[in-house]
N, CA, C and O atoms as a GROMACS GRO file, in nm:
protein
  480
    1MET      N    1  -0.482   3.650   1.062
    1MET     CA    2  -0.430   3.515   0.989
    1MET      C    3  -0.568   3.425   0.962
    1MET      O    4  -0.634   3.377   1.053
    2SER      N    5  -0.593   3.415   0.852
    2SER     CA    6  -0.688   3.313   0.805
    2SER      C    7  -0.710   3.170   0.893
    2SER      O    8  -0.611   3.125   0.951
    3THR      N    9  -0.816   3.111   0.903
    3THR     CA   10  -0.781   3.002   0.944
    3THR      C   11  -0.898   2.895   0.856
    3THR      O   12  -1.007   2.926   0.807
    4LEU      N   13  -0.830   2.762   0.859
    4LEU     CA   14  -0.976   2.657   0.786
    4LEU      C   15  -1.020   2.606   0.907
    4LEU      O   16  -0.929   2.602   0.990
    5HIS      N   17  -1.094   2.577   0.935
    5HIS     CA   18  -1.157   2.468   1.053
    5HIS      C   19  -1.224   2.362   0.954
    5HIS      O   20  -1.308   2.389   0.868
    6THR      N   21  -1.171   2.238   0.982
    6THR     CA   22  -1.175   2.114   0.898
    6THR      C   23  -1.185   1.988   1.009
    6THR      O   24  -1.130   1.985   1.119
    7PRO      N   25  -1.261   1.897   0.956
    7PRO     CA   26  -1.274   1.766   1.079
    7PRO      C   27  -1.148   1.685   1.022
    7PRO      O   28  -1.102   1.598   1.096
    8ASP      N   29  -1.099   1.702   0.918
    8ASP     CA   30  -0.977   1.628   0.886
    8ASP      C   31  -0.862   1.694   0.830
    8ASP      O   32  -0.842   1.725   0.712
    9LEU      N   33  -0.778   1.714   0.947
    9LEU     CA   34  -0.647   1.791   0.918
    9LEU      C   35  -0.556   1.731   0.823
    9LEU      O   36  -0.488   1.806   0.753
   10ALA      N   37  -0.542   1.561   0.808
   10ALA     CA   38  -0.481   1.518   0.719
   10ALA      C   39  -0.506   1.552   0.601
   10ALA      O   40  -0.428   1.612   0.526
   11ASP      N   41  -0.644   1.506   0.570
   11ASP     CA   42  -0.690   1.545   0.420
   11ASP      C   43  -0.675   1.677   0.350
   11ASP      O   44  -0.651   1.683   0.229
   12ALA      N   45  -0.693   1.796   0.437
   12ALA     CA   46  -0.692   1.922   0.456
   12ALA      C   47  -0.532   1.956   0.369
   12ALA      O   48  -0.506   2.017   0.265
   13ALA      N   49  -0.458   1.893   0.456
   13ALA     CA   50  -0.309   1.915   0.432
   13ALA      C   51  -0.283   1.904   0.312
   13ALA      O   52  -0.227   1.984   0.237
   14THR      N   53  -0.340   1.762   0.283
   14THR     CA   54  -0.281   1.701   0.142
   14THR      C   55  -0.313   1.792   0.015
   14THR      O   56  -0.235   1.832  -0.072
   15PHE      N   57  -0.473   1.815   0.032
   15PHE     CA   58  -0.520   1.904  -0.072
   15PHE      C   59  -0.452   2.030  -0.068
   15PHE      O   60  -0.439   2.064  -0.186
   16TYR      N   61  -0.395   2.128   0.018
   16TYR     CA   62  -0.385   2.227   0.022
   16TYR      C   63  -0.238   2.215  -0.026
   16TYR      O   64  -0.192   2.291  -0.111
   17GLY      N   65  -0.148   2.091   0.045
   17GLY     CA   66  -0.013   2.084  -0.024
   17GLY      C   67  -0.030   2.043  -0.196
   17GLY      O   68   0.048   2.081  -0.283
   18THR      N   69  -0.144   1.961  -0.218
   18THR     CA   70  -0.108   1.981  -0.401
   18THR      C   71  -0.116   2.080  -0.433
   18THR      O   72  -0.028   2.136  -0.499
   19THR      N   73  -0.266   2.158  -0.382
   19THR     CA   74  -0.313   2.262  -0.482
   19THR      C   75  -0.188   2.411  -0.463
   19THR      O   76  -0.138   2.476  -0.554
   20PHE      N   77  -0.170   2.423  -0.348
   20PHE     CA   78  -0.095   2.558  -0.350
   20PHE      C   79   0.074   2.572  -0.276
   20PHE      O   80   0.134   2.666  -0.225
   21GLY      N   81   0.117   2.403  -0.306
   21GLY     CA   82   0.231   2.383  -0.221
   21GLY      C   83   0.281   2.441  -0.084
   21GLY      O   84   0.391   2.489  -0.058
   22TRP      N   85   0.166   2.425   0.002
   22TRP     CA   86   0.195   2.443   0.162
   22TRP      C   87   0.209   2.332   0.215
   22TRP      O   88   0.145   2.227   0.208
   23GLU      N   89   0.320   2.369   0.281
   23GLU     CA   90   0.409   2.237   0.369
   23GLU      C   91   0.334   2.255   0.547
   23GLU      O   92   0.372   2.344   0.622
   24THR      N   93   0.251   2.176   0.579
   24THR     CA   94   0.160   2.206   0.694
   24THR      C   95   0.249   2.154   0.847
   24THR      O   96   0.353   2.096   0.815
   25GLU      N   97   0.237   2.159   0.948
   25GLU     CA   98   0.310   2.109   1.056
   25GLU      C   99   0.253   2.178   1.155
   25GLU      O  100   0.213   2.294   1.146
   26PRO      N  101   0.247   2.105   1.258
   26PRO     CA  102   0.167   2.095   1.400
   26PRO      C  103   0.243   2.272   1.479
   26PRO      O  104   0.358   2.290   1.519
   27ALA      N  105   0.176   2.330   1.478
   27ALA     CA  106   0.225   2.460   1.568
   27ALA      C  107   0.274   2.411   1.718
   27ALA      O  108   0.200   2.336   1.781
   28PRO      N  109   0.383   2.449   1.767
   28PRO     CA  110   0.421   2.352   1.888
   28PRO      C  111   0.292   2.454   2.024
   28PRO      O  112   0.244   2.566   2.006
   29GLY      N  113   0.279   2.383   2.115
   29GLY     CA  114   0.214   2.396   2.202
   29GLY      C  115   0.062   2.472   2.185
   29GLY      O  116   0.014   2.557   2.260
   30SER      N  117   0.009   2.419   2.071
   30SER     CA  118  -0.128   2.448   2.003
   30SER      C  119  -0.188   2.339   1.952
   30SER      O  120  -0.124   2.238   1.921
   31ALA      N  121  -0.305   2.350   1.940
   31ALA     CA  122  -0.403   2.238   1.850
   31ALA      C  123  -0.435   2.313   1.672
   31ALA      O  124  -0.524   2.266   1.602
   32LEU      N  125  -0.364   2.408   1.635
   32LEU     CA  126  -0.317   2.440   1.505
   32LEU      C  127  -0.226   2.394   1.459
   32LEU      O  128  -0.119   2.378   1.518
   33ALA      N  129  -0.262   2.351   1.297
   33ALA     CA  130  -0.145   2.322   1.238
   33ALA      C  131  -0.098   2.460   1.093
   33ALA      O  132  -0.149   2.503   0.990
   34LEU      N  133   0.030   2.482   1.176
   34LEU     CA  134   0.091   2.570   1.062
   34LEU      C  135   0.049   2.558   0.894
   34LEU      O  136   0.025   2.446   0.847
   35CYS      N  137   0.044   2.656   0.824
   35CYS     CA  138   0.010   2.594   0.681
   35CYS      C  139   0.139   2.695   0.618
   35CYS      O  140   0.127   2.817   0.618
   36ARG      N  141   0.288   2.614   0.556
   36ARG     CA  142   0.365   2.725   0.534
   36ARG      C  143   0.374   2.733   0.423
   36ARG      O  144   0.300   2.652   0.367
   37LEU      N  145   0.456   2.821   0.328
   37LEU     CA  146   0.506   2.851   0.205
   37LEU      C  147   0.634   2.863   0.225
   37LEU      O  148   0.682   2.934   0.314
   38PRO      N  149   0.702   2.790   0.138
   38PRO     CA  150   0.882   2.812   0.132
   38PRO      C  151   0.865   2.923   0.057
   38PRO      O  152   0.770   2.946  -0.018
   39GLY      N  153   0.954   2.990   0.078
   39GLY     CA  154   0.982   3.120  -0.015
   39GLY      C  155   0.892   3.218  -0.001
   39GLY      O  156   0.915   3.318  -0.069
   40TYR      N  157   0.780   3.221   0.078
   40TYR     CA  158   0.681   3.348   0.127
   40TYR      C  159   0.745   3.406   0.208
   40TYR      O  160   0.817   3.354   0.294
   41ALA      N  161   0.723   3.536   0.189
   41ALA     CA  162   0.811   3.619   0.333
   41ALA      C  163   0.690   3.732   0.348
   41ALA      O  164   0.719   3.844   0.304
   42GLY      N  165   0.579   3.718   0.394
   42GLY     CA  166   0.496   3.788   0.449
   42GLY      C  167   0.494   3.852   0.577
   42GLY      O  168   0.583   3.836   0.660
   43GLY      N  169   0.358   3.951   0.601
   43GLY     CA  170   0.354   3.962   0.778
   43GLY      C  171   0.437   4.073   0.810
   43GLY      O  172   0.492   4.132   0.717
   44LYS      N  173   0.452   4.105   0.909
   44LYS     CA  174   0.505   4.218   0.971
   44LYS      C  175   0.657   4.178   1.058
   44LYS      O  176   0.664   4.081   1.134
   45PRO      N  177   0.762   4.264   1.031
   45PRO     CA  178   0.896   4.255   1.095
   45PRO      C  179   0.880   4.174   1.248
   45PRO      O  180   0.939   4.076   1.293
   46ASP      N  181   0.791   4.246   1.297
   46ASP     CA  182   0.830   4.213   1.459
   46ASP      C  183   0.717   4.043   1.469
   46ASP      O  184   0.741   3.952   1.550
   47GLN      N  185   0.619   4.042   1.381
   47GLN     CA  186   0.549   3.898   1.436
   47GLN      C  187   0.563   3.835   1.493
   47GLN      O  188   0.686   3.834   1.509
   48PRO      N  189   0.496   3.719   1.587
   48PRO     CA  190   0.540   3.578   1.635
   48PRO      C  191   0.547   3.510   1.574
   48PRO      O  192   0.634   3.425   1.595
   49MET      N  193   0.437   3.495   1.422
   49MET     CA  194   0.416   3.394   1.359
   49MET      C  195   0.546   3.378   1.255
   49MET      O  196   0.574   3.489   1.210
   50PRO      N  197   0.636   3.268   1.203
   50PRO     CA  198   0.719   3.250   1.094
   50PRO      C  199   0.656   3.323   0.994
   50PRO      O  200   0.533   3.336   0.992
   51HIS      N  201   0.742   3.380   0.896
   51HIS     CA  202   0.683   3.490   0.774
   51HIS      C  203   0.652   3.386   0.670
   51HIS      O  204   0.565   3.409   0.586
   52ASP      N  205   0.706   3.296   0.670
   52ASP     CA  206   0.626   3.185   0.574
   52ASP      C  207   0.500   3.139   0.612
   52ASP      O  208   0.505   3.020   0.581
   53VAL      N  209   0.415   3.156   0.649
   53VAL     CA  210   0.290   3.093   0.728
   53VAL      C  211   0.170   3.197   0.678
   53VAL      O  212   0.147   3.309   0.725
   54VAL      N  213   0.097   3.129   0.568
   54VAL     CA  214   0.014   3.200   0.506
   54VAL      C  215  -0.136   3.140   0.589
   54VAL      O  216  -0.241   3.201   0.567
   55ALA      N  217  -0.138   3.064   0.649
   55ALA     CA  218  -0.251   3.052   0.675
   55ALA      C  219  -0.278   2.920   0.838
   55ALA      O  220  -0.190   2.839   0.869
   56VAL      N  221  -0.357   2.926   0.882
   56VAL     CA  222  -0.361   2.786   1.035
   56VAL      C  223  -0.454   2.687   0.956
   56VAL      O  224  -0.492   2.707   0.840
   57MET      N  225  -0.496   2.552   1.051
   57MET     CA  226  -0.589   2.485   1.031
   57MET      C  227  -0.583   2.449   1.173
   57MET      O  228  -0.489   2.467   1.250
   58THR      N  229  -0.726   2.381   1.203
   58THR     CA  230  -0.756   2.397   1.322
   58THR      C  231  -0.876   2.244   1.303
   58THR      O  232  -0.948   2.241   1.203
   59ALA      N  233  -0.882   2.152   1.386
   59ALA     CA  234  -0.991   2.057   1.427
   59ALA      C  235  -1.096   2.082   1.436
   59ALA      O  236  -1.106   2.170   1.522
   60VAL      N  237  -1.211   2.052   1.386
   60VAL     CA  238  -1.358   2.038   1.408
   60VAL      C  239  -1.373   1.935   1.455
   60VAL      O  240  -1.345   1.832   1.393
   61ALA      N  241  -1.429   1.938   1.598
   61ALA     CA  242  -1.478   1.797   1.672
   61ALA      C  243  -1.638   1.828   1.616
   61ALA      O  244  -1.697   1.936   1.622
   62ASN      N  245  -1.677   1.732   1.574
   62ASN     CA  246  -1.839   1.719   1.569
   62ASN      C  247  -1.890   1.622   1.683
   62ASN      O  248  -1.823   1.521   1.704
   63GLU      N  249  -1.963   1.638   1.731
   63GLU     CA  250  -2.024   1.581   1.847
   63GLU      C  251  -2.150   1.500   1.787
   63GLU      O  252  -2.230   1.534   1.700
   64PRO      N  253  -2.140   1.384   1.860
   64PRO     CA  254  -2.249   1.286   1.817
   64PRO      C  255  -2.411   1.351   1.840
   64PRO      O  256  -2.433   1.425   1.935
   65GLY      N  257  -2.489   1.325   1.771
   65GLY     CA  258  -2.612   1.403   1.804
   65GLY      C  259  -2.652   1.534   1.747
   65GLY      O  260  -2.761   1.575   1.708
   66GLU      N  261  -2.491   1.610   1.756
   66GLU     CA  262  -2.542   1.757   1.752
   66GLU      C  263  -2.541   1.796   1.616
   66GLU      O  264  -2.512   1.700   1.545
   67PRO      N  265  -2.561   1.902   1.552
   67PRO     CA  266  -2.542   1.933   1.398
   67PRO      C  267  -2.392   1.936   1.319
   67PRO      O  268  -2.324   2.022   1.374
   68ALA      N  269  -2.345   1.894   1.248
   68ALA     CA  270  -2.194   1.890   1.186
   68ALA      C  271  -2.163   1.980   1.132
   68ALA      O  272  -2.210   2.028   1.029
   69VAL      N  273  -2.052   2.027   1.215
   69VAL     CA  274  -1.991   2.157   1.184
   69VAL      C  275  -1.926   2.140   1.028
   69VAL      O  276  -1.828   2.066   1.011
   70PRO      N  277  -1.998   2.225   0.897
   70PRO     CA  278  -1.885   2.155   0.850
   70PRO      C  279  -1.761   2.235   0.783
   70PRO      O  280  -1.770   2.353   0.817
   71PRO      N  281  -1.668   2.217   0.713
   71PRO     CA  282  -1.545   2.288   0.718
   71PRO      C  283  -1.594   2.394   0.668
   71PRO      O  284  -1.700   2.401   0.607
   72HIS      N  285  -1.493   2.514   0.699
   72HIS     CA  286  -1.495   2.650   0.658
   72HIS      C  287  -1.368   2.711   0.675
   72HIS      O  288  -1.274   2.654   0.732
   73TRP      N  289  -1.361   2.846   0.620
   73TRP     CA  290  -1.249   2.941   0.630
   73TRP      C  291  -1.336   3.047   0.728
   73TRP      O  292  -1.452   3.085   0.716
   74ASN      N  293  -1.254   3.075   0.809
   74ASN     CA  294  -1.247   3.199   0.903
   74ASN      C  295  -1.132   3.275   0.846
   74ASN      O  296  -1.015   3.249   0.875
   75VAL      N  297  -1.183   3.406   0.734
   75VAL     CA  298  -1.094   3.488   0.679
   75VAL      C  299  -1.098   3.606   0.737
   75VAL      O  300  -1.204   3.645   0.785
   76ASN      N  301  -0.959   3.697   0.744
   76ASN     CA  302  -0.989   3.806   0.821
   76ASN      C  303  -0.871   3.896   0.719
   76ASN      O  304  -0.768   3.864   0.659
   77PHE      N  305  -0.953   4.030   0.740
   77PHE     CA  306  -0.856   4.120   0.672
   77PHE      C  307  -0.853   4.261   0.743
   77PHE      O  308  -0.940   4.290   0.824
   78ALA      N  309  -0.748   4.349   0.710
   78ALA     CA  310  -0.685   4.459   0.807
   78ALA      C  311  -0.790   4.560   0.719
   78ALA      O  312  -0.798   4.533   0.599
   79VAL      N  313  -0.842   4.633   0.749
   79VAL     CA  314  -0.903   4.783   0.695
   79VAL      C  315  -0.863   4.888   0.803
   79VAL      O  316  -0.841   4.890   0.924
   80ASP      N  317  -0.866   4.974   0.700
   80ASP     CA  318  -0.849   5.095   0.803
   80ASP      C  319  -0.986   5.141   0.887
   80ASP      O  320  -0.981   5.172   1.006
   81ASP      N  321  -1.088   5.141   0.822
   81ASP     CA  322  -1.248   5.177   0.883
   81ASP      C  323  -1.343   5.072   0.893
   81ASP      O  324  -1.449   5.105   0.840
   82ALA      N  325  -1.346   4.958   0.940
   82ALA     CA  326  -1.441   4.857   0.975
   82ALA      C  327  -1.588   4.886   0.949
   82ALA      O  328  -1.666   4.823   0.877
   83ASP      N  329  -1.621   5.047   1.061
   83ASP     CA  330  -1.759   5.110   1.011
   83ASP      C  331  -1.792   5.109   0.889
   83ASP      O  332  -1.896   5.058   0.849
   84ALA      N  333  -1.705   5.167   0.814
   84ALA     CA  334  -1.704   5.195   0.660
   84ALA      C  335  -1.721   5.082   0.577
   84ALA      O  336  -1.804   5.085   0.486
   85ILE      N  337  -1.642   4.973   0.602
   85ILE     CA  338  -1.676   4.857   0.530
   85ILE      C  339  -1.774   4.792   0.543
   85ILE      O  340  -1.813   4.723   0.449
   86ALA      N  341  -1.834   4.796   0.647
   86ALA     CA  342  -1.989   4.742   0.710
   86ALA      C  343  -2.106   4.822   0.665
   86ALA      O  344  -2.218   4.772   0.668
   87ALA      N  345  -2.088   4.933   0.628
   87ALA     CA  346  -2.183   5.061   0.598
   87ALA      C  347  -2.211   4.981   0.441
   87ALA      O  348  -2.318   4.937   0.399
   88SER      N  349  -2.070   4.979   0.370
   88SER     CA  350  -2.054   4.969   0.240
   88SER      C  351  -2.135   4.821   0.188
   88SER      O  352  -2.210   4.808   0.091
   89ALA      N  353  -2.092   4.720   0.286
   89ALA     CA  354  -2.137   4.570   0.270
   89ALA      C  355  -2.302   4.574   0.252
   89ALA      O  356  -2.362   4.515   0.163
   90VAL      N  357  -2.362   4.658   0.358
   90VAL     CA  358  -2.469   4.692   0.343
   90VAL      C  359  -2.519   4.740   0.236
   90VAL      O  360  -2.612   4.683   0.179
   91ASP      N  361  -2.485   4.812   0.206
   91ASP     CA  362  -2.519   4.891   0.085
   91ASP      C  363  -2.534   4.820  -0.064
   91ASP      O  364  -2.603   4.849  -0.162
   92LEU      N  365  -2.420   4.694  -0.034
   92LEU     CA  366  -2.459   4.651  -0.152
   92LEU      C  367  -2.521   4.525  -0.151
   92LEU      O  368  -2.515   4.448  -0.247
   93GLY      N  369  -2.571   4.506  -0.062
   93GLY     CA  370  -2.681   4.355  -0.026
   93GLY      C  371  -2.601   4.291   0.110
   93GLY      O  372  -2.687   4.211   0.146
   94GLY      N  373  -2.542   4.284   0.162
   94GLY     CA  374  -2.479   4.239   0.270
   94GLY      C  375  -2.534   4.259   0.401
   94GLY      O  376  -2.629   4.336   0.412
   95ASN      N  377  -2.481   4.193   0.517
   95ASN     CA  378  -2.541   4.124   0.604
   95ASN      C  379  -2.408   4.191   0.721
   95ASN      O  380  -2.290   4.157   0.711
   96VAL      N  381  -2.456   4.280   0.819
   96VAL     CA  382  -2.343   4.251   0.958
   96VAL      C  383  -2.381   4.172   1.071
   96VAL      O  384  -2.458   4.210   1.159
   97LEU      N  385  -2.319   4.050   1.066
   97LEU     CA  386  -2.373   3.948   1.142
   97LEU      C  387  -2.320   3.954   1.291
   97LEU      O  388  -2.363   3.875   1.376
   98GLY      N  389  -2.217   4.056   1.323
   98GLY     CA  390  -2.182   4.046   1.469
   98GLY      C  391  -2.109   4.166   1.415
   98GLY      O  392  -2.072   4.187   1.300
   99ALA      N  393  -2.094   4.256   1.545
   99ALA     CA  394  -1.992   4.405   1.550
   99ALA      C  395  -1.952   4.429   1.720
   99ALA      O  396  -1.965   4.526   1.795
  100ASP      N  397  -1.914   4.333   1.733
  100ASP     CA  398  -1.908   4.352   1.928
  100ASP      C  399  -1.742   4.326   1.943
  100ASP      O  400  -1.685   4.353   2.049
  101ARG      N  401  -1.663   4.268   1.819
  101ARG     CA  402  -1.547   4.245   1.905
  101ARG      C  403  -1.405   4.382   1.837
  101ARG      O  404  -1.396   4.407   1.717
  102HIS      N  405  -1.340   4.430   1.914
  102HIS     CA  406  -1.248   4.514   1.905
  102HIS      C  407  -1.095   4.444   1.918
  102HIS      O  408  -1.070   4.338   1.974
  103ALA      N  409  -1.002   4.534   1.851
  103ALA     CA  410  -0.837   4.500   1.822
  103ALA      C  411  -0.794   4.640   1.811
  103ALA      O  412  -0.858   4.741   1.782
  104ARG      N  413  -0.670   4.624   1.842
  104ARG     CA  414  -0.586   4.703   1.834
  104ARG      C  415  -0.451   4.658   1.752
  104ARG      O  416  -0.378   4.562   1.776
  105LEU      N  417  -0.438   4.780   1.624
  105LEU     CA  418  -0.362   4.685   1.525
  105LEU      C  419  -0.240   4.806   1.490
  105LEU      O  420  -0.260   4.918   1.442
  106PRO      N  421  -0.137   4.757   1.522
  106PRO     CA  422  -0.024   4.849   1.453
  106PRO      C  423  -0.026   4.925   1.314
  106PRO      O  424  -0.055   4.875   1.205
  107GLN      N  425   0.005   5.032   1.332
  107GLN     CA  426  -0.015   5.139   1.214
  107GLN      C  427   0.124   5.196   1.214
  107GLN      O  428   0.142   5.279   1.304
  108ARG      N  429   0.221   5.174   1.138
  108ARG     CA  430   0.359   5.219   1.106
  108ARG      C  431   0.419   5.272   1.256
  108ARG      O  432   0.449   5.388   1.284
  109GLY      N  433   0.429   5.145   1.350
  109GLY     CA  434   0.475   5.193   1.453
  109GLY      C  435   0.378   5.216   1.566
  109GLY      O  436   0.391   5.158   1.674
  110ALA      N  437   0.312   5.274   1.547
  110ALA     CA  438   0.189   5.318   1.623
  110ALA      C  439   0.069   5.241   1.658
  110ALA      O  440   0.026   5.185   1.558
  111ASP      N  441  -0.023   5.211   1.791
  111ASP     CA  442  -0.170   5.174   1.778
  111ASP      C  443  -0.237   5.263   1.730
  111ASP      O  444  -0.220   5.384   1.741
  112ARG      N  445  -0.345   5.189   1.656
  112ARG     CA  446  -0.444   5.275   1.592
  112ARG      C  447  -0.602   5.173   1.689
  112ARG      O  448  -0.578   5.057   1.724
  113PRO      N  449  -0.713   5.219   1.712
  113PRO     CA  450  -0.802   5.176   1.737
  113PRO      C  451  -0.882   5.087   1.614
  113PRO      O  452  -0.903   5.157   1.515
  114ALA      N  453  -0.930   4.952   1.603
  114ALA     CA  454  -0.983   4.917   1.505
  114ALA      C  455  -1.106   4.842   1.548
  114ALA      O  456  -1.098   4.782   1.655
  115ARG      N  457  -1.212   4.837   1.485
  115ARG     CA  458  -1.322   4.742   1.492
  115ARG      C  459  -1.329   4.653   1.404
  115ARG      O  460  -1.290   4.669   1.288
  116SER      N  461  -1.393   4.523   1.460
  116SER     CA  462  -1.388   4.434   1.376
  116SER      C  463  -1.582   4.389   1.390
  116SER      O  464  -1.664   4.398   1.480
  117ARG      N  465  -1.587   4.328   1.211
  117ARG     CA  466  -1.744   4.339   1.212
  117ARG      C  467  -1.693   4.190   1.128
  117ARG      O  468  -1.587   4.152   1.077
  118VAL      N  469  -1.839   4.130   1.146
  118VAL     CA  470  -1.867   3.992   1.106
  118VAL      C  471  -1.931   3.996   0.972
  118VAL      O  472  -2.043   3.961   1.009
  119LEU      N  473  -1.945   4.015   0.832
  119LEU     CA  474  -1.983   4.041   0.740
  119LEU      C  475  -2.058   3.883   0.696
  119LEU      O  476  -2.012   3.771   0.719
  120GLY      N  477  -2.173   3.914   0.634
  120GLY     CA  478  -2.212   3.761   0.581
  120GLY      C  479  -2.341   3.753   0.447
  120GLY      O  480  -2.376   3.644   0.401
   0.00000   0.00000   0.00000
């Protein structure tokens, strides 16, 4: 799930609502806001998130005296071979910024190991 980090959730909700037709609502028990697209049905059958959620938003708290964190998206993609994708990114002139996170992603009902890479 991709996440927008922003200092102003209300302005972001207005912008993405106007631009893409997303409806934003607080996620129960969380600091996240769900971005829903009526009529969209994505994801996996057993996912805990409603199937019309296309992204989430969270507030960035900029501390006085600290460098401001600009609004930004954290975008996620599922791939079969993160190491091959990272190598390809490097071959094309990109950089691997981090490679220490691991995940287990379901594929056709079975778990398969997956490694995440932060590309920049």
